[in-house]
C-alpha positions as CSV (number, residue, x, y, z in Angstrom):
1,M,0.0,0.0,0.0
2,N,1.6,3.3,-1.2
3,F,0.4,6.6,0.3
4,D,2.7,8.7,-1.9
5,L,1.2,10.9,-4.5
6,T,2.0,10.0,-8.1
7,E,4.2,12.3,-10.2
8,Q,1.0,13.5,-12.0
9,Q,-0.7,14.2,-8.7
10,V,2.3,16.1,-7.4
11,A,2.2,18.2,-10.6
12,I,-1.5,18.9,-10.0
13,Q,-0.9,20.0,-6.5
14,D,2.0,22.2,-7.5
15,A,0.1,23.8,-10.3
16,I,-2.9,24.6,-8.1
17,R,-0.7,25.9,-5.4
18,K,0.9,28.3,-7.8
19,I,-2.5,29.6,-8.8
20,C,-3.6,29.9,-5.1
21,D,-0.4,31.8,-4.3
22,Q,-1.8,34.7,-6.4
23,F,-4.8,35.0,-4.1
24,D,-3.6,35.7,-0.5
25,D,-5.4,36.0,2.8
26,D,-6.2,39.6,2.2
27,Y,-7.9,38.7,-1.1
28,W,-10.2,36.1,0.7
29,L,-10.8,38.5,3.6
30,A,-12.0,41.1,1.1
31,R,-14.3,38.6,-0.7
32,D,-15.7,37.6,2.7
33,T,-16.3,41.2,3.7
34,Q,-17.6,42.6,0.4
35,G,-19.4,39.4,-0.8
36,D,-18.0,39.6,-4.4
37,F,-17.8,36.3,-6.2
38,P,-14.2,35.4,-6.8
39,E,-14.4,35.7,-10.6
40,D,-10.7,36.3,-11.1
41,F,-9.8,33.2,-9.0
42,V,-12.3,31.0,-11.0
43,K,-10.9,32.4,-14.2
44,A,-7.4,31.5,-13.2
45,I,-8.5,27.9,-12.4
46,T,-10.5,27.8,-15.7
47,D,-7.6,29.2,-17.8
48,G,-5.4,26.4,-16.3
49,G,-7.8,23.9,-17.7
50,W,-8.7,22.5,-14.3
51,L,-12.5,22.7,-14.3
52,G,-12.6,19.5,-16.4
53,I,-10.1,17.5,-14.3
54,A,-12.6,14.6,-13.9
55,M,-14.4,15.1,-17.2
56,P,-13.7,12.9,-20.3
57,E,-10.9,13.9,-22.6
58,A,-13.1,13.6,-25.6
59,Y,-15.0,16.7,-24.5
60,G,-12.0,18.8,-23.4
61,G,-11.5,17.4,-19.9
62,A,-8.4,15.7,-18.4
63,G,-10.1,12.3,-17.9
64,L,-8.7,11.9,-14.4
65,G,-10.4,10.5,-11.3
66,I,-12.0,11.8,-8.1
67,A,-8.7,11.2,-6.3
68,D,-7.1,13.8,-8.6
69,A,-10.0,16.2,-8.3
70,A,-9.8,15.8,-4.5
71,I,-6.1,16.9,-4.6
72,L,-7.3,20.1,-6.5
73,A,-10.1,20.8,-4.0
74,H,-7.8,20.1,-1.0
75,T,-5.1,22.4,-2.3
76,I,-7.5,25.2,-2.8
77,A,-9.0,25.0,0.7
78,R,-5.6,24.4,2.3
79,S,-4.2,27.6,0.8
80,G,-6.4,29.6,3.1
81,A,-9.1,30.1,0.4
82,G,-11.2,27.7,2.5
83,M,-14.8,27.0,1.5
84,S,-15.0,30.4,-0.4
85,G,-12.4,29.2,-2.8
86,A,-13.3,25.5,-3.0
87,S,-17.1,26.2,-3.3
88,S,-16.5,28.6,-6.3
89,V,-15.5,25.6,-8.4
90,H,-16.9,22.7,-6.4
91,L,-19.9,21.9,-8.5
92,N,-18.0,21.8,-11.8
93,L,-15.7,19.1,-10.4
94,F,-18.5,16.6,-9.7
95,G,-21.8,18.1,-10.7
96,P,-21.7,17.1,-14.4
97,N,-21.0,13.5,-13.4
98,P,-24.6,12.3,-14.1
99,I,-24.2,13.8,-17.6
100,V,-21.0,11.9,-18.1
101,V,-22.4,8.6,-16.9
102,F,-26.0,8.7,-18.0
103,G,-26.2,11.3,-20.7
104,T,-26.4,10.6,-24.4
105,E,-23.5,11.3,-26.7
106,E,-25.4,14.3,-28.1
107,Q,-25.8,15.7,-24.6
108,K,-22.2,15.1,-23.6
109,A,-21.0,16.9,-26.8
110,R,-23.4,19.7,-26.3
111,L,-23.3,20.3,-22.5
112,L,-19.8,19.3,-21.3
113,P,-17.4,21.5,-23.3
114,P,-19.0,24.8,-22.3
115,L,-18.8,23.8,-18.6
116,I,-15.1,22.7,-18.9
117,K,-14.2,26.0,-20.7
118,G,-16.0,28.1,-18.1
119,Q,-18.5,29.4,-20.7
120,D,-21.3,27.9,-18.7
121,R,-21.7,28.0,-14.9
122,A,-24.1,25.5,-13.3
123,C,-26.0,25.4,-10.0
124,F,-27.6,22.4,-8.4
125,G,-31.3,22.4,-7.5
126,V,-32.0,19.5,-5.1
127,T,-33.0,20.7,-1.6
128,E,-36.5,22.0,-0.9
129,P,-38.0,24.0,2.0
130,D,-40.2,21.2,3.2
131,A,-38.2,18.1,2.3
132,G,-34.7,18.8,3.6
133,L,-32.7,15.6,3.6
134,N,-35.8,13.5,2.7
135,T,-35.2,13.8,-1.0
136,T,-37.9,11.3,-1.9
137,R,-40.5,13.9,-0.7
138,L,-39.5,16.5,-3.2
139,T,-42.6,18.3,-4.6
140,T,-41.1,20.4,-7.4
141,R,-43.0,19.0,-10.4
142,A,-42.1,18.6,-14.0
143,V,-45.1,17.9,-16.3
144,R,-44.5,16.8,-19.8
145,H,-46.3,18.6,-22.7
146,G,-45.2,17.0,-26.0
147,D,-41.6,18.0,-26.7
148,H,-41.1,19.8,-23.4
149,Y,-41.7,19.8,-19.7
150,L,-43.1,22.6,-17.5
151,I,-41.4,22.8,-14.1
152,N,-43.0,24.5,-11.0
153,G,-41.8,24.5,-7.4
154,R,-39.1,25.7,-5.1
155,K,-35.5,24.9,-4.3
156,M,-33.4,26.0,-1.3
157,W,-29.7,26.5,-0.7
158,T,-28.8,26.5,-4.4
159,T,-25.2,27.6,-4.6
160,T,-24.0,30.1,-7.3
161,A,-27.5,30.7,-8.7
162,Q,-26.8,34.4,-8.7
163,T,-24.3,34.0,-11.6
164,A,-25.2,30.6,-13.1
165,N,-26.7,30.3,-16.5
166,K,-27.4,26.5,-16.2
167,I,-29.2,24.4,-13.6
168,L,-29.0,20.7,-12.8
169,I,-32.4,20.1,-11.2
170,I,-34.3,17.0,-9.9
171,C,-38.0,17.1,-10.0
172,R,-40.9,14.7,-9.5
173,T,-42.4,13.6,-12.7
174,T,-44.8,11.0,-11.2
175,D,-46.8,11.6,-8.0
176,I,-45.4,9.6,-5.1
177,E,-48.8,8.0,-4.5
178,D,-48.5,6.4,-8.0
179,C,-45.0,5.0,-7.5
180,V,-44.1,1.6,-6.2
181,K,-41.2,3.0,-4.2
182,P,-40.8,6.6,-3.0
183,T,-37.5,6.8,-4.9
184,D,-39.4,6.2,-8.2
185,G,-40.9,9.0,-10.3
186,L,-38.0,11.5,-9.9
187,S,-36.3,12.9,-13.0
188,L,-33.1,14.8,-13.6
189,F,-32.7,17.7,-15.9
190,Y,-29.8,19.9,-17.0
191,T,-31.1,23.1,-18.6
192,D,-31.0,26.8,-19.0
193,L,-31.6,28.9,-15.8
194,D,-34.3,31.2,-17.3
195,R,-34.5,34.2,-15.0
196,D,-37.9,35.1,-16.5
197,K,-39.2,31.9,-15.0
198,I,-37.0,31.4,-12.0
199,E,-36.8,34.0,-9.2
200,V,-33.4,33.8,-7.4
201,R,-33.4,35.2,-3.9
202,L,-30.1,35.5,-2.0
203,I,-29.9,33.9,1.4
204,E,-27.8,36.0,3.8
205,K,-25.8,33.5,5.9
206,M,-23.1,33.0,8.5
207,G,-20.1,32.4,6.3
208,R,-18.8,32.1,2.7
209,K,-20.4,35.4,1.7
210,A,-18.4,35.4,-1.6
211,V,-20.2,32.3,-2.8
212,D,-23.9,32.8,-2.9
213,S,-26.7,30.5,-1.6
214,N,-30.2,31.1,-2.8
215,A,-33.9,30.2,-2.6
216,L,-35.4,29.5,-6.1
217,F,-39.0,30.1,-7.0
218,I,-39.8,28.3,-10.3
219,D,-42.9,29.2,-12.3
220,D,-43.6,27.4,-15.6
221,L,-40.0,26.8,-16.6
222,V,-40.0,25.3,-20.1
223,V,-37.5,22.5,-20.4
224,P,-37.0,20.6,-23.7
225,V,-37.2,16.9,-23.5
226,E,-33.6,16.7,-24.8
227,D,-32.5,18.4,-21.6
228,R,-33.6,15.4,-19.5
229,I,-30.7,13.3,-18.3
230,G,-31.4,9.6,-18.8
231,D,-34.8,8.0,-18.4
232,E,-37.9,9.7,-16.9
233,G,-38.4,8.5,-13.4
234,A,-34.8,7.3,-12.8
235,G,-33.4,10.5,-11.4
236,W,-32.9,9.1,-8.0
237,K,-30.5,6.5,-9.3
238,Y,-28.6,9.2,-11.2
239,L,-28.5,11.5,-8.2
240,L,-27.1,8.8,-6.0
241,H,-24.2,8.2,-8.5
242,G,-23.0,11.7,-7.7
243,L,-23.4,11.6,-3.9
244,N,-20.2,9.7,-3.1
245,P,-17.9,12.0,-5.1
246,E,-19.6,15.0,-3.5
247,R,-18.9,13.6,0.0
248,I,-15.3,12.9,-0.9
249,L,-14.7,16.4,-2.2
250,I,-16.5,18.2,0.7
251,A,-14.3,16.0,3.1
252,V,-11.0,17.1,1.5
253,E,-12.2,20.7,1.5
254,A,-12.9,20.5,5.2
255,I,-9.5,18.9,5.9
256,G,-7.8,21.6,3.9
257,L,-9.5,24.3,5.8
258,G,-8.8,22.6,9.1
259,Q,-5.1,22.4,8.2
260,A,-5.0,26.0,7.2
261,A,-6.5,26.9,10.7
262,L,-4.0,24.6,12.4
263,Q,-1.1,26.2,10.5
264,K,-2.3,29.7,11.7
265,A,-2.6,28.5,15.3
266,S,0.8,26.8,15.3
267,Q,2.5,29.9,13.9
268,Y,0.8,32.1,16.4
269,A,1.7,29.8,19.3
270,R,5.4,29.9,18.3
271,E,5.4,33.7,18.2
272,R,3.0,34.9,20.9
273,V,4.9,35.6,24.2
274,V,2.9,35.8,27.5
275,F,4.6,35.6,30.9
276,D,8.0,35.7,29.3
277,R,7.5,32.6,27.2
278,T,5.9,31.6,24.0
279,I,2.4,30.2,24.6
280,G,3.4,27.1,22.5
281,K,5.8,26.1,25.2
282,N,2.7,25.3,27.4
283,Q,1.3,21.8,27.0
284,G,-2.2,23.3,27.4
285,I,-1.6,24.9,24.1
286,Q,0.5,22.4,22.2
287,H,-1.3,19.2,23.1
288,P,-4.7,20.2,21.6
289,L,-2.9,21.3,18.4
290,A,-1.1,17.9,18.3
291,V,-4.5,16.1,18.6
292,N,-5.9,18.3,15.8
293,W,-3.0,17.2,13.5
294,M,-3.6,13.6,14.2
295,Q,-7.4,13.8,13.7
296,L,-7.0,15.7,10.4
297,E,-4.4,13.1,9.1
298,A,-6.7,10.2,10.0
299,A,-9.6,11.8,8.3
300,H,-7.5,12.4,5.2
301,L,-6.6,8.8,5.0
302,M,-10.2,7.7,5.0
303,T,-10.9,10.3,2.3
304,Q,-8.1,8.9,0.2
305,K,-9.4,5.4,0.6
306,A,-12.9,6.4,-0.4
307,A,-11.6,8.2,-3.5
308,A,-9.4,5.2,-4.5
309,L,-12.4,2.9,-4.1
310,Y,-14.6,5.2,-6.2
311,D,-12.1,5.5,-9.0
312,A,-11.7,1.7,-9.0
313,G,-15.4,1.3,-9.5
314,K,-15.9,-0.4,-6.2
315,P,-18.6,0.3,-3.5
316,C,-17.5,3.2,-1.3
317,G,-20.7,4.5,0.4
318,A,-19.5,3.7,3.9
319,E,-16.0,5.1,3.3
320,A,-17.3,8.3,1.5
321,N,-19.8,9.0,4.3
322,S,-17.3,8.2,7.0
323,A,-14.7,10.5,5.3
324,K,-17.3,13.4,5.3
325,F,-18.1,12.8,9.0
326,L,-14.5,12.4,10.2
327,A,-13.3,15.4,8.2
328,A,-16.0,17.7,9.4
329,E,-15.4,16.7,13.0
330,A,-11.6,17.0,12.8
331,A,-11.7,20.3,10.9
332,L,-14.4,21.9,13.3
333,S,-12.2,21.0,16.2
334,A,-9.1,22.5,14.5
335,C,-10.9,25.7,13.6
336,Q,-12.2,26.1,17.1
337,R,-8.8,25.5,18.6
338,A,-7.2,28.0,16.2
339,V,-9.6,30.7,17.5
340,L,-8.9,29.7,21.1
341,T,-5.1,29.6,20.5
342,H,-5.2,33.2,19.3
343,G,-7.2,34.3,22.4
344,G,-8.9,37.6,21.9
345,M,-7.2,38.1,18.5
346,G,-8.9,35.0,17.3
347,Y,-12.1,37.0,17.3
348,A,-10.5,39.6,15.0
349,K,-11.0,39.3,11.2
350,E,-7.4,40.3,10.5
351,Y,-6.2,37.0,11.8
352,H,-8.5,35.0,9.5
353,V,-9.3,32.1,11.9
354,E,-12.7,33.5,12.8
355,R,-13.6,33.2,9.1
356,Y,-12.4,29.6,9.0
357,L,-14.6,28.8,12.0
358,R,-17.6,30.3,10.3
359,E,-16.9,28.5,7.0
360,I,-16.3,25.1,8.5
361,M,-19.9,24.9,9.6
362,I,-20.8,24.2,5.9
363,P,-19.1,20.7,5.8
364,V,-20.5,20.0,9.3
365,I,-24.1,20.6,8.0
366,A,-24.0,19.8,4.3
367,P,-24.4,17.9,2.0
368,V,-25.7,15.4,4.6
369,S,-25.9,15.8,8.4
370,Q,-23.6,14.1,10.8
371,E,-26.5,12.3,12.3
372,L,-27.7,10.9,9.0
373,V,-24.2,9.6,8.3
374,K,-24.2,7.8,11.7
375,S,-27.6,6.3,10.8
376,F,-26.2,5.2,7.4
377,I,-23.2,3.4,9.0
378,A,-25.4,1.8,11.7
379,E,-27.8,0.4,9.1
380,Q,-25.6,-0.4,6.1
381,V,-22.4,-1.5,7.8
382,L,-23.5,-2.7,11.2
383,G,-26.9,-4.2,10.2
384,Q,-29.0,-2.2,12.6
385,E,-32.7,-1.4,12.0
386,K,-33.7,1.9,10.4
387,S,-34.2,4.5,13.1
388,Y,-36.1,7.1,11.2
């Protein structure tokens, strides 16, 4: 078992690090303060050809795996860009996966190149106000009328919808009462985000101000049949195919952010002098930081295992969910400890760690709760009865 990065992976890491070096802490502090989307950062990533890292070469991508995409995402977050940087390109790394796997050749040729080139920006419409994590209870409805569908409903927490021109959206095409299973009757579409038919309302939130989250109100959105991905009613299966890569990527982003926080805390502990000695000389300071390092490294190993399994085409649900859980817990602890290590200055924006603490709550909460991950492991791995 070899834990070393390949030459290609080292090259990816170095190339992304060089891009990130152009966008320092002050840049991300300004984005967090002003709320401007990091367009120049995304352009730099796009110009480097990195948006298509996990997309097929035939359509302009690099044809690499989720393990390689995870290195990209981790390096961005680890640079201090945190979730603000990672989330600005996150969806393009895994979001088009259902198109790659289940789309027709015509759809791949039409839809993937503009995404990879950065000409299109997509958002993901899944969560709804009254459904939450119970995706089978989605009520946004797509009704077919000849060669098109009409979609009506609401979506919540849709990232980058302020600037997106495309939306990957899952809707119910058959009433749940008429389905054999609740997971039946859901369909997936990738189509234009028509702002005459979709009202996008910004959600003011705790952190990651630079990357918008939104409530969507959809009223008679016309979607051509050719924009449906795969078979009608099979959207749940297509959605599940993208969940494990999403968990892997959110895990490495959390780990990168936790490591950035730990680096800030360690540096401050080496430099801050109180009672004629650096605070890092005290075990009460250094021991918690040591534990943070161990927890982050352990979470990273689980994430790498999950990515390796996924790229090998093997089942990885338990590992991907565990990676998300462990990474969020380890990174939350590291970000909290970074603020505490800085003492009162940890509360000051100029030291950046308070921003990290606000942003780390995203991987803790999304895309699946820590509680639901525990339920998944209990049921699927340990054979316990369903508890909800």
